[in-house]
C-alpha positions in Angstrom: -14.8 -6.2 11.2 -11.7 -6.6 8.9 -8.3 -5.8 10.2 -6.5 -2.7 8.9 -3.7 -3.4 6.5 -0.5 -4.0 8.4 3.0 -2.7 7.5 4.8 -6.0 7.0 7.9 -4.8 5.1 10.9 -3.4 6.8 11.5 0.3 5.9 14.7 1.1 4.1 16.4 4.4 4.8 16.5 6.7 1.7 18.2 9.7 3.4 17.7 12.8 5.5 15.9 15.8 4.2 18.5 18.4 3.1 18.1 22.1 2.6 16.3 22.1 5.9 17.2 25.7 6.9 14.0 26.6 5.0 10.8 26.5 7.0 12.5 24.3 9.7 12.1 21.3 7.4 13.8 18.2 8.9 13.3 14.4 9.0 14.5 11.1 7.7 12.8 9.5 4.7 12.2 5.7 4.4 10.8 3.5 1.8 8.1 1.2 3.4 7.1 -0.4 0.1 6.7 0.7 -3.5 3.6 2.7 -2.7 4.5 4.2 0.8 6.9 6.7 2.2 7.6 7.2 5.9 9.1 10.4 7.2 10.3 10.0 10.8 10.6 12.9 13.3 9.3 15.3 10.6 9.3 19.0 11.3 8.0 21.8 9.1 6.7 25.2 10.2 3.6 25.2 8.0 4.1 28.8 6.9 4.3 28.3 3.2 1.0 29.3 1.3 1.6 26.3 -1.0 3.7 23.7 0.8 3.3 20.2 -0.8 4.9 16.8 -0.8 6.2 16.1 -4.3 8.0 13.3 -6.2 10.3 14.1 -9.0 11.5 12.0 -12.0 14.5 14.2 -12.8 17.9 13.0 -11.5 19.6 15.2 -8.9 17.2 18.2 -9.3 14.0 19.2 -7.6 11.9 21.0 -10.3 8.7 20.8 -12.2 7.1 18.8 -13.7 6.6 16.8 -10.5 3.8 14.8 -9.0 2.1 16.1 -5.9 1.2 13.5 -3.3 -1.3 13.9 -0.4 -0.3 14.1 3.2 -1.0 11.4 5.8 -4.7 12.1 5.4 -4.7 12.3 1.6 -5.1 16.1 1.6 -3.5 17.9 -1.3 -3.9 21.4 0.2 -1.1 23.4 1.8 0.8 21.3 4.4 0.0 21.9 8.0 2.7 22.4 10.8 4.5 19.3 12.0 6.3 19.0 15.3 8.4 15.9 14.9 5.7 13.3 14.0 6.2 10.1 12.1 4.3 10.5 8.8 3.2 7.8 6.4 2.5 9.0 2.8 0.7 6.9 0.3 1.6 7.5 -3.4 -1.1 8.2 -6.0 -3.0 5.3 -7.4 -1.0 3.6 -10.1 2.3 5.1 -9.0 5.4 3.4 -7.7 8.6 4.7 -6.0 10.5 2.9 -8.8 9.2 5.6 -11.2 10.9 8.5 -9.2 14.3 9.8 -8.3 13.5 12.0 -5.4 11.1 13.4 -2.8 10.7 16.9 -1.5 8.8 19.4 0.5 8.1 22.0 -2.1 6.3 25.3 -2.8 4.8 25.2 -6.3 3.7 28.8 -6.1 7.3 30.2 -5.7 9.1 27.0 -7.0 11.1 26.6 -3.8 12.6 23.4 -2.4 12.2 23.4 1.4 13.9 20.0 1.9 14.5 16.9 -0.3 16.1 13.5 -0.6 17.3 11.8 -3.7 16.8 8.0 -3.8 19.8 5.7 -3.8 20.5 4.1 -7.2 19.3 0.5 -7.4 22.9 -0.9 -7.5 24.0 1.1 -4.4 23.2 0.2 -0.8 20.8 2.6 1.0 22.6 4.6 3.7 21.9 3.9 7.3 20.4 6.9 9.1 19.2 7.3 12.7 15.9 8.7 13.8 17.7 10.7 16.4 21.4 10.6 17.3 20.6 10.6 21.1 20.0 7.4 23.0 17.2 6.6 25.4 17.8 8.2 28.9 18.1 5.3 31.2 19.2 7.3 34.3 16.0 6.9 36.3 14.8 3.8 34.5 13.2 1.0 36.6 13.5 -2.6 35.4 10.0 -4.2 35.5 11.1 -7.7 34.6 11.6 -10.0 31.6 8.9 -11.5 29.4 7.5 -14.9 30.3 7.3 -16.6 27.0 4.0 -18.3 26.2 3.9 -18.2 22.4 5.2 -16.6 19.2 8.8 -16.5 20.4 8.1 -13.5 22.7 11.2 -12.5 24.8 12.8 -9.3 26.0 13.2 -7.0 29.0 10.9 -4.2 30.1 11.8 -0.9 31.7 9.8 2.1 32.9 11.3 5.4 31.9 8.6 7.6 33.4 4.8 7.5 34.0 4.0 7.3 30.3 7.0 5.7 28.7 8.1 2.1 28.4 11.4 0.8 27.0 11.5 -2.8 25.6 15.0 -4.2 25.3 16.0 -7.0 23.0 12.3 -7.6 22.1 11.6 -10.7 19.9 8.2 -11.6 18.5 7.5 -13.6 15.3 4.7 -11.2 14.1 2.5 -14.0 12.7 -0.6 -13.2 14.7 -3.3 -11.3 12.8 -4.1 -9.2 15.9 -1.0 -9.0 18.1 -1.1 -6.0 20.4 0.7 -4.4 23.2 -1.7 -4.2 26.2 -1.6 -3.2 29.8 -3.5 -4.9 32.6 -4.6 -3.5 35.9 -4.2 -6.9 37.5 -1.6 -9.6 37.4 -4.0 -11.6 35.3 -3.9 -10.9 31.5 -7.6 -10.7 30.8 -10.2 -8.2 29.5 -10.7 -5.3 29.9 -7.2 -4.4 28.8 -5.6 -1.1 27.7 -4.4 -1.3 24.1 -1.2 0.6 23.3 0.2 1.8 20.0 3.5 0.4 18.7 6.7 2.4 18.5 5.2 4.5 15.7 1.9 5.0 17.6 0.0 2.7 15.2 -2.7 0.4 16.7 -3.1 -1.7 13.5 -1.4 -4.7 15.0 2.3 -5.1 15.7 5.0 -6.5 13.4 7.7 -9.0 14.1 10.8 -8.0 16.1 14.1 -9.8 16.1 15.9 -8.5 19.2 15.1 -4.8 18.7 14.9 -2.0 21.3 11.7 0.1 21.1 9.9 2.8 23.1 6.2 2.7 23.8 4.0 5.6 24.9 1.0 5.2 27.1 -2.3 6.6 25.9 -3.2 10.1 27.0 -4.7 10.4 30.4 -3.2 7.1 31.6 -0.2 6.5 33.9 2.0 3.4 34.3 1.6 3.2 38.1 -2.1 2.3 37.6 -1.1 -1.0 35.9 0.4 -4.3 37.0 1.5 -6.0 33.7 2.3 -5.6 30.0 1.4 -8.3 27.5 1.7 -9.1 23.8 -1.8 -10.2 23.3 -4.3 -11.4 20.6 -7.7 -9.8 21.3 -9.4 -12.0 18.6 -8.7 -15.2 20.4 -7.9 -13.7 23.9 -4.5 -15.2 23.9 -1.5 -14.0 25.9 1.7 -14.6 23.9 4.0 -13.4 26.7 3.9 -10.9 29.5 5.8 -9.1 32.3 4.3 -8.8 35.7 5.7 -5.5 37.1 8.3 -6.4 39.8 8.7 -2.9 41.3 6.6 -0.3 43.1 5.9 2.3 40.4 4.5 5.0 42.8 7.8 7.1 42.5 8.0 7.2 38.7 8.8 10.6 37.2 6.1 12.5 35.4 5.9 12.0 31.6 8.7 13.6 29.7 7.8 15.2 26.4 11.5 15.0 25.3 12.2 11.3 25.8 14.1 10.5 22.6 13.3 7.7 20.2 15.8 5.1 19.2 18.0 4.7 16.2 16.5 3.2 13.0 18.6 0.1 13.5 17.1 -0.4 17.0 13.6 0.1 15.9 13.4 -2.3 13.0 
């Protein structure tokens, strides 16, 4: 079975959605590549009868004519409600971000701009924005250990924040495996069956490279950290352990999962 296409390019911050008092529209917009936009921590109340994602070609103005783009599922209908998700948006076939000057959440029916960002000029550096201004709450964190390096330059430190949240500090990994994954093991041996985790965005397509970044991982629903003994960066195709941490602490006293555990800054995550 072929692997899903992996996001190999580093996202570039384009700006934060402005005019966000309308329909509680907030988020930070990134260029992933010429055909993909990422909105991090996107919120929108879903109450507009004709809310759409649009791209405009006019400088410094959000108005028609504009190109409608589908949501993360490709749907062109009215946008649903978003509660702070990270949303990847693919441009229409044959389109490129180089053809546009801005992006907006827009109501075509009433010609209302709910929130927009204008793209930086090619000769100006993109501004640096954070996913959230707050830092990870380390008050009750337990250090589980440091990675034992076995391949692909895997290094870093691992902390438990609560029963469903891990914090990886100064993580390095060269990203060259076709099927590198974060996995949890219920024994101190890294062998199947293993619990696959999503990356910091929740994607299970295979992880990218990291060069000393700090990231937060969420466990899968219905699982808890105290049931596991180790975390590994692992290749399921060849059953190879690139590096792992055997948990060095008793995790029975971990706090329940926190729904409000903040993400890290954009600089930390990429």
